[in-house]
C-alpha positions in Angstrom: 153.7 123.2 184.3 151.8 126.5 185.3 147.7 127.2 185.0 145.9 130.8 184.3 143.4 131.0 187.1 140.7 133.7 187.2 140.0 134.9 190.6 137.0 137.2 189.6 134.5 134.1 189.7 133.8 131.8 192.7 134.4 128.9 190.3 138.0 128.8 189.1 138.4 127.8 185.6 142.4 127.0 184.5 143.4 127.0 181.0 145.2 123.9 180.1 148.8 124.1 179.3 149.2 124.2 175.5 152.7 122.0 176.1 150.6 119.2 177.1 147.2 119.8 174.8 149.4 119.6 171.3 150.8 116.4 172.0 147.3 114.7 173.0 145.2 116.4 169.9 147.9 115.0 167.8 147.4 111.4 169.2 143.7 111.6 168.6 143.4 112.5 165.2 146.0 110.0 164.3 143.7 107.0 166.1 140.5 108.5 164.3 142.3 108.3 160.8 143.2 104.9 161.4 139.8 103.7 162.7 138.2 105.2 159.3 140.7 103.6 156.9 140.5 100.5 159.2 136.8 100.5 158.6 137.2 101.2 155.0 139.1 98.1 154.1 137.5 96.1 156.4 134.2 97.2 156.9 131.8 95.3 159.3 129.7 91.8 158.4 125.9 93.3 157.8 123.6 91.5 160.4 121.9 88.2 159.7 118.6 88.5 158.0 115.7 87.8 160.7 114.1 84.9 160.3 111.3 86.0 162.7 107.6 86.1 161.2 106.3 89.2 160.0 103.5 88.8 162.6 105.8 89.2 165.2 106.3 92.9 163.7 102.7 93.7 163.5 101.0 95.2 166.8 97.7 94.2 167.2 94.7 96.6 167.1 94.9 99.4 169.7 93.3 102.3 170.9 95.9 104.4 169.2 95.3 103.3 165.8 97.6 100.7 165.0 96.2 98.0 162.3 98.1 94.5 161.3 99.5 94.4 158.2 96.7 91.8 157.0 94.4 94.6 156.9 96.6 96.1 154.0 97.6 93.5 152.3 95.5 90.8 150.8 97.0 87.1 150.9 97.3 85.6 147.3 95.0 82.6 146.7 95.1 80.0 144.3 92.8 80.2 141.5 92.8 76.4 141.1 90.6 74.2 143.5 92.1 71.1 145.2 89.1 69.2 144.3 86.3 69.8 141.0 83.2 71.2 142.0 81.7 69.1 139.0 82.8 65.7 138.3 83.6 65.3 134.5 84.4 61.9 132.3 86.9 63.4 129.8 86.7 59.9 127.7 83.0 59.9 127.0 83.3 61.6 123.6 82.9 58.7 121.1 79.9 57.3 123.6 78.0 60.2 123.3 78.1 60.7 119.5 77.3 56.9 119.7 74.6 57.6 121.7 72.8 60.9 119.6 73.3 59.0 115.8 70.9 56.3 117.4 68.9 58.4 118.9 65.2 58.3 118.3 62.9 61.3 119.7 59.3 61.1 120.9 58.3 63.3 117.9 59.9 63.8 114.2 62.0 66.4 115.2 62.8 68.3 118.2 63.4 72.2 118.2 65.8 74.1 120.4 65.8 77.4 120.2 68.9 79.5 121.0 68.6 83.1 122.4 70.9 85.3 124.4 72.9 88.9 123.8 74.5 90.0 120.6 77.9 88.4 120.8 77.2 85.7 122.9 78.2 83.0 120.3 75.0 81.5 119.6 75.9 80.7 115.9 79.4 79.9 116.6 77.8 77.3 119.2 75.9 76.0 116.5 78.9 75.5 114.1 80.9 74.0 116.7 78.0 71.5 117.5 77.7 70.5 113.6 81.4 70.1 113.3 81.9 67.6 116.5 79.2 65.6 115.2 80.6 65.4 111.5 84.3 65.1 112.8 85.5 68.1 110.5 85.4 71.6 110.2 82.1 73.1 109.0 79.6 76.2 108.6 76.3 75.7 109.0 75.8 79.5 110.6 77.0 82.3 109.3 79.2 84.4 112.0 80.5 87.8 112.8 83.9 88.2 114.3 84.1 91.5 115.0 82.0 93.3 117.9 79.7 95.8 116.3 77.3 95.9 119.5 74.5 94.7 116.8 73.1 91.4 115.9 74.1 89.8 113.2 71.6 87.1 112.5 68.7 89.1 111.4 66.1 86.2 110.4 65.2 82.9 112.1 66.7 80.1 110.7 66.4 76.1 111.9 69.5 74.6 111.3 69.3 70.7 110.4 72.2 69.4 111.6 74.4 66.6 109.5 75.2 62.9 110.5 78.8 61.7 109.1 77.5 58.8 107.6 74.7 60.6 106.0 71.0 61.7 106.9 70.2 64.4 109.2 69.9 64.4 112.9 66.4 64.1 114.5 66.6 67.7 116.4 67.3 71.4 115.0 68.6 74.5 116.3 66.8 77.6 115.8 69.1 80.4 115.6 67.3 84.1 115.7 68.3 87.7 116.3 70.2 88.8 119.2 68.8 90.5 122.7 70.2 94.2 122.7 69.8 96.9 125.9 67.8 99.5 124.0 64.4 98.9 122.6 65.5 100.4 119.4 67.7 97.5 118.7 67.9 93.9 118.8 64.8 91.2 118.8 61.8 92.0 120.6 60.8 89.6 123.5 56.8 89.6 122.1 58.3 87.9 118.8 60.7 85.1 121.0 57.4 84.5 122.8 55.8 83.6 119.3 58.6 81.6 118.2 58.3 79.5 121.6 54.7 79.1 120.3 55.3 78.2 116.7 53.9 81.2 115.2 56.9 82.7 113.2 58.2 80.4 110.5 61.7 80.1 109.0 62.9 83.4 107.0 60.9 86.0 108.9 63.0 88.9 109.3 62.7 90.4 112.6 62.3 94.2 113.4 63.7 95.7 116.6 60.6 98.0 116.9 57.9 96.4 115.5 56.8 92.7 116.5 55.1 90.4 113.5 51.3 90.6 112.7 49.1 87.9 112.4 48.4 89.0 108.6 52.2 88.5 107.7 53.1 85.7 105.5 55.7 84.1 108.0 52.9 83.9 110.7 51.7 80.3 111.4 48.2 80.3 112.6 48.0 76.7 113.4 51.6 75.6 114.8 51.9 71.7 115.0 54.2 70.3 117.6 57.0 70.2 115.9 56.5 73.8 115.3 56.9 74.7 118.7 59.8 74.9 120.9 61.1 71.9 123.1 64.2 73.4 124.9 65.1 77.1 125.4 69.0 77.5 125.3 70.2 80.9 126.8 74.0 81.5 125.4 75.8 83.9 127.7 79.6 84.6 127.6 81.6 84.0 130.8 84.2 86.9 129.9 81.7 89.6 130.0 78.7 88.7 131.9 79.3 91.2 134.3 78.9 93.6 132.1 75.8 92.5 130.2 73.3 95.4 130.7 70.5 94.8 133.6 68.0 95.5 130.6 69.1 92.4 128.9 68.4 90.3 131.9 65.2 91.7 132.4 64.4 90.7 128.5 65.5 87.3 129.0 63.5 87.1 132.5 60.3 87.7 130.3 61.3 85.2 127.7 61.7 82.9 130.7 58.7 83.7 132.4 56.9 82.6 129.1 58.6 79.4 128.6 58.1 78.5 132.3 54.1 78.9 131.5 54.8 76.4 128.8 56.7 74.0 131.1 59.5 74.2 128.6 62.8 73.4 130.0 65.5 75.6 129.9 69.2 75.8 130.3 72.4 78.3 129.7 75.3 77.4 127.9 78.3 79.8 129.2 80.6 80.2 126.0 84.7 81.7 126.0 85.3 80.2 129.5 89.1 80.2 127.8 88.8 83.8 127.7 87.3 84.3 131.1 90.0 82.4 133.0 94.0 82.0 132.5 94.1 78.5 133.9 91.4 77.2 131.8 93.1 78.8 128.8 96.3 76.9 129.4 94.2 73.8 130.2 90.5 73.3 129.2 90.4 70.1 131.4 90.9 72.3 134.5 87.4 74.2 134.0 86.0 72.2 137.0 88.7 73.1 139.0 88.6 76.4 138.1 88.0 79.2 140.8 87.0 81.9 138.7 84.6 79.8 136.2 82.9 78.7 139.2 82.2 82.4 140.4 81.1 82.9 136.6 78.2 80.1 136.8 76.8 81.0 140.2 76.8 84.6 139.0 75.0 83.4 135.9 72.7 81.5 138.2 71.9 84.5 139.9 71.4 86.8 136.8 69.0 84.1 135.0 67.6 82.3 137.8 68.5 79.0 136.5 70.0 76.3 139.1 73.8 75.4 138.7 73.1 71.8 137.3 71.6 73.6 134.3 74.3 75.5 133.2 77.2 74.2 130.9 80.4 75.8 130.9 82.0 75.2 127.1 84.8 76.7 124.9 83.4 77.3 121.1 85.5 76.4 118.3 86.8 79.6 117.0 90.5 79.6 115.6 91.2 76.1 115.8 91.0 74.1 112.5 91.5 70.7 113.9 89.2 68.9 116.1 90.3 69.1 120.0 89.0 66.3 122.2 88.3 68.3 125.3 86.4 71.2 123.3 84.1 68.2 122.0 83.5 66.7 125.1 82.2 69.7 127.1 79.7 70.4 124.3 78.6 66.7 123.8 77.9 67.1 127.5 75.4 69.8 127.1 74.1 68.9 123.9 73.2 65.4 125.4 71.2 66.7 128.2 69.6 69.6 126.1 68.2 66.6 123.8 67.1 64.8 126.6 65.6 67.4 128.4 63.8 68.4 124.9 62.8 64.9 124.5 61.2 64.7 128.1 59.2 67.6 127.3 57.9 66.2 124.3 57.0 62.9 126.2 55.3 64.9 128.9 52.8 66.6 126.1 52.2 63.3 124.4 51.1 61.5 128.0 
């Protein structure tokens, strides 16, 4: 076996003998081919998934700008609270109806004024109340289902609610034109203030740019106690309260200030809670377990200035044609307090 050695360099290079290299190459190729075949036929097992918590892979914030994954991915929180944020007795429907049917106010009739933005559900709330008190489907206030952006109610009308066995309840709901953001639309705050004072009689048609004058035939110069408002109820939609214009809330604030000067009690009925929260839409009894509805009521309190215990979440009857005990109970609780607040106000005036 001979080598060819170069003598021109101080470092000798010896070329290998071909008779030795060629067999070695053949053996190496065969080993490589066998290895590839074995890996294809018997692939190695995948490594077991690590059971280490993700926090072990995340480095804390450092001067190099590394940030934990929690800063990028928000944790999923439940929309259902473990405890109700307001206690509710769901089996008190019949007792409330019985109390209302036997109720005798300090005035001949208690007058409750509903006001709020257009499309909030004022007329729908009146129909829902009458339906519950009668125990059947009923329409006493005309409604509009399409959201046109303008008020469907144009005139003031007091709705006398019927009893199941005949006769009327000693309280009425006054329905008026809705509030709008623009000055050229909706009812004027001056007119609502005159309604509070009892100066505007039933049947008056409101004008969005012109308030009632004293020479109008529907202007009441000498209102008595029954002509005046005994409780002011704001109707607001839970699903869109965040989108209501600040101009509307500014108008509502001016109305509330006038009512406060007259010591008229004020509450808010928050409608469409089923539209605002999927949890409540699935089960109305979860209304006081719903984190979202609680947030909506807190937002309502901030925007209107009313305390939380004067805000009542409800679901009006809309598509239903049969009675729902849970819908009834929520509305009846609100109605019972509204009637009692109005009666307390009248009693204080007579003292």
